[in-house]
N, C-alpha and C positions, 0 to 999 in steps of 0.2 A: 537185070531189067525187072526187078521185083518191088512191090510196095506192100508194107505190112501195116495194118490198121489195128491199133490197140484201144482199149476202153478208157474209162474215166480215170484221170489223174488228179488227186487232191492230197497234198502233203500236210494238210492241217492236222496237228497232233502227232506228227512224226518228229523224230529227233535226229541230231547229228550222228548218234550211235547207230541209227537204222541205216545210214548210208553204207557203212562198212558191212553190216549184216547182209544187205541186198547185194553188194558187189561180190560177195562170196558165193552167190547162187549160180547155177547153170543158166538160169533164165537171163540174168544180167549179162553174163558172158556172151550168150547168144545174141542179145540185142545190141550190145556194144560193138560186136564184130559183124553185125548184119550187113550183107552185101545188097543194099538197096535202100529205099526211103522208108522211114518209119513215121507214121502219122498218128497223133494222139489227141484225145479230147482233154483240154486243160480246163478242168471243172472249177476253177476259182482264179481270181486275179493273182498275179505274180508280183509280190511286194516285199519290202523289208519288214513291215508290220502293218497291222490294221490302221487305216486312216481314221475311221470313226466306228462307233458301235451301232451296227445296223439293227434296229428294233423290229423291222418288218418281218424277218424270217431268219432261218439259219444263215449265218454269215461266215463264209469260208474264205481261206486265203492259202496260197502257195507261197511259203516263205522263200526268199531268194537264196538263203543260206542252205536250203535243201535241194537246190536245183540239180545237184549231182545225182539225185535219185532217178532222174529221167534225162541224163545228158546224152542219150542216144537218139533222142527225137529230132527229126528234121523239120517237121511241120506240126504246128499246133492249131487245132480247130477251136475257135473261140465262140462259136455259136451255141451257147448254152445258157441256162437260167441262173448261173452263179457268177458269170464273168463281170456283172455289174454290182456284185455284193458290196464293193467299196466305191461305188459311184463311177462317174465318168473319169475322174482323176485316177481311180484305180485301174481302169482299162487303159488309159493313156500311159501310165507307168509300166503296165504289163507289156504293152507293145514295145516300149523303149527297151525293156529288159530282154525281150525275145530277140530284138535286133542286136543287143549287146552279146547275146549268147550265139550269134551267127545262125540263128534258126529262122523259120518263116512262120507266118500265121495267116489265117483266113477265117471268114465267118463273122467278123465283127470289125468295126472301124469308127472313125470320127463322124461319119454320116452314112446314110443308106447306100450311097454309091460305093463307098469304100468297103462297107460290110458285105456287099454283094459281089465283090471282086473274087474271081476264082484263084485257087492255087493251081499252078501248072507245073507238072513234074516232067522233066526231060529224061527219057529213058533211052538215050542213045539212038535217036532216029524216030522214036515213037513218043508222043506226048499225051499225058493223062491230065485231064482237068477235074478238079474237085470243087464242088459247090456245097456250102453248108448253110442250114437254116434252123432257127429255133422256134418251136411251136408255141403259140400263145398260151396253151394249156399248161406249159411247164412252169409258169408263174415267175418269169423273169421280172426284175424291177422295172425295166422298160426295154424298148427296142430302138434300133437305129431308125432315124428319120432324116429329113432333109437337113436339119440343123442340129440334130442330136446324135450322140454316139451310142453304140450298143451293138448287140448281135443282130444279124439279119433275120427278119421275121419269116416264118414258114407260110408263104402265100403262093398258091399255085400259079397265079398269073406271073409273079416275079420269076418263079422257077422256069416257066415256059420261055419267057423272054431271055433269061440268062442262058438257058440251054441252046436256044437258037443262035445267040451271039457267040457262044463258046465253041460250037461245032465248027466254026470257020477256022479255028486255031489249033484244035487238038484231034487226036485219033480216038480217044476214049473219054467218057464222062461218067463220073460217079457222084451221086447225091448223098450227103451226110446229114440227115435230119435229126434234130434233138426233139424227140416226141414220145408219145405213149404214156402209159400210166405206171407209176413206180410200183415196184414189188409185184409185178405180174409177169407170167411166162408168155402170155399171148397178146397180140395186138387187138384192137377193136376192129369191127367191120369197116368203120370209117377209115381207119389207117390202111387196111387192106385195099380199099377202094382208091385212096389217094396214092398208095404205092403203085398200083396198076396204071393210074393216070400218068404218073411220073415216068414209069418205064415206057409207056406208049409214046412219050416224047422222043424216044430214041436214045435214052441213056443206057449205059452198060451195067448198072447195078445201083443198089441202095445199101448203105451201111449206117445203121442208126444207133442211137444211144439215148440215155436219160433214165431208163427204168431201174438201173443198178442191179439188174438180173440178166442172165443170158436168155434172150428171147428166141423165138422160132426163126427158122430159115425156110425159104421156099424158092422155087424156080417159077418164074412167070415169063412167058414169051421168050424162053431160052435165056433169061437173064436172072441174076442172083439178087435176092432180097434178104438181108440180115436185119431184122427189126431192131435188135439192140445187142451190143457186145457185152454189156455189163461193166463191172468195175475192173480196173487194173491195179491201181494203187490208191486205196481209200480206207483210212483208219477210222476207228471210233473217234468222235471228236467232241471236244468240250464246248458246251453252249454257254455256261456260266459257272460260277464257283460251286454251285450245287447241282448242276444239270449237265448230263452227258448223253450224246446220241450213240446207240450201239448198233453196229451192223448185224443184220440177220445172217443166218447160215448161207442163204442163197446169194446174199450180197457179197460174199467172199469168194465168188467164182467169176471168171471172166473168159471171154473168147478173143483170140487174136486171129485175124483174117489176112492171109497172104495171097496176093494176086501176082502171078508170074506172066509177064507179057512177052516172053521170049519167042513163043510160037505165034501162029496166025490168030488163034483164039486164046483169050486169057484163061489161065488155069488157076484153080483155087486150092489153097491148103488151109487147114484149120489147126490152131494150137489152143490148148486150154491151160488156164492158170488158176491157182487157188491161193488165197491169203492164209499164211500160217497163224499159229496162236499169237505170234508177235506182229501179225499183220504185214508180213513180208511176202511178196508174191513169188511163186515158184511154179514150174511146170507141173501139170497133172494130166494124166490120161483121161480121156472122155469116159472110160469105163469106171473110173474111180471118183467121178463127180457125183454130188448128190442131186444136181440138176439133171432131170431125165431128158437130156437133149434129143436123143433119137425118138423117144416116145412123143415128146412135144411136137417135133417136126411132122411125125405121122398124123397126129391129131389135127394139126393145122391143115395139112393137105386134105384130110378127110372132111373137115368142116367147110373147106372152100371149094369142094367139088360142085361144079355147076354154079359157082358164085358169079352172077352176072355183073357186068361192068356198069354199076349204077353211078349216077352223079352223087357227089357228096351230100349227105343228109342236110335238110334245111336248117337243122339246129346247130350247124357249124357256123354260127354267126359270131362276129367279134363284139365283145362287150367290155367297156371300161368298168372296172370294179367301182363300187360306190365310194370306197375309201381312196380311190385314185392311185393305188399302189402299182397295179399291174393290169395287163390285158389278159383276158381269159377266153378260152373256147368253151362254149356250152356244149357238152358232148354226152348225149344220152345213148349213144350207140353201144350195143352189147359187145362183150368180148367174144372173140372167135372160139376160145376154149376156156376151161376152168383153171384157175390158179390158186386153188385152196391152200396148197402147201406153202408157197411163198407168202401168202397173206397171213397164214398162221405164224410163220417165222417173224413176220413184221409185228404182229400182235405181241409175240413173246418179247421182242426187243422193246416195245413200248411199255410192257409190264415191268421189265427190268429197269427201264429208265425211270418210271414213276416210283418204283420201290426204292431205288438208290437215291433219287431226289428227296423222297420223304425221310429216309434215314439220315442223309446228310444235313437236312434242315433241322431235324431233331437233335443231331449231334452238335450242330453249331449253336443251338440254344443253350 
């Protein structure tokens, strides 16, 4: 009667050889033989190859031939900013492939009604409902609407309505938002405010993603809030013949959250993983992480002492970008804590990327 939540999966730039490497790890053995459901964020469409060259942003893909890298997953969360990297056709083919793999999905669909449908996990008498939403600020190509496919947008009124309806059918409800600012340890005060509003709806917890870092954890109203799990399987990836994106040190660590529903109240266990030099995930103890998990959690708790339950700031309005590519949230809310170290690592990765890009262009000349 357990559910395990893992972070972002993107097999872009992995190879067939990496499947064998991963399957030799203790982590893979643990996951493949896990006695419960495993839920993962599928951070890119699942295809044979790219349908088109997306010029708008980094365009990622999970190749079908590499699906053995995550053949232990039971449910795929599709509410993220990369699931439409290959357009509506890419999402459609991804859903078909997930069905072929005998797995399940939630968080996206052919229209807004499908995208908002929950995943319901049957745990032998107890039922757990999962609802997932993608924040406008994450810069998705577009979002599900009445007649268009995509991820379900993170709109509080939608969440409230969905929770009210879902309560009639399940014993527990968890919200999985794709939100926050990348390469940060801490949420913004807007996020903390929204998280509390969601918990006050009567949900049992929040398990977030998008930042590619392990973010803070807190307890509010006796419920658990994990702001972001970080990456699980996410390689450096090629952007063009001369350009490559490099993961920073903190992007190579992730959190796995296990919830055991055997007793009256859910019990939580946490596992940590780290990507090796070959970018293969393996277990790692929290004491050996470079992410200061415990310290960050203490800083969050200290910063939110006496934090009043304010309405969301007025600047959280939706705005269509002038280039028409995506919806954005204008968010000037400050961060709850300082994330100097992950920002520094992000800058280092950018410097490496620019340096390698320049050298390759010179070499090609």
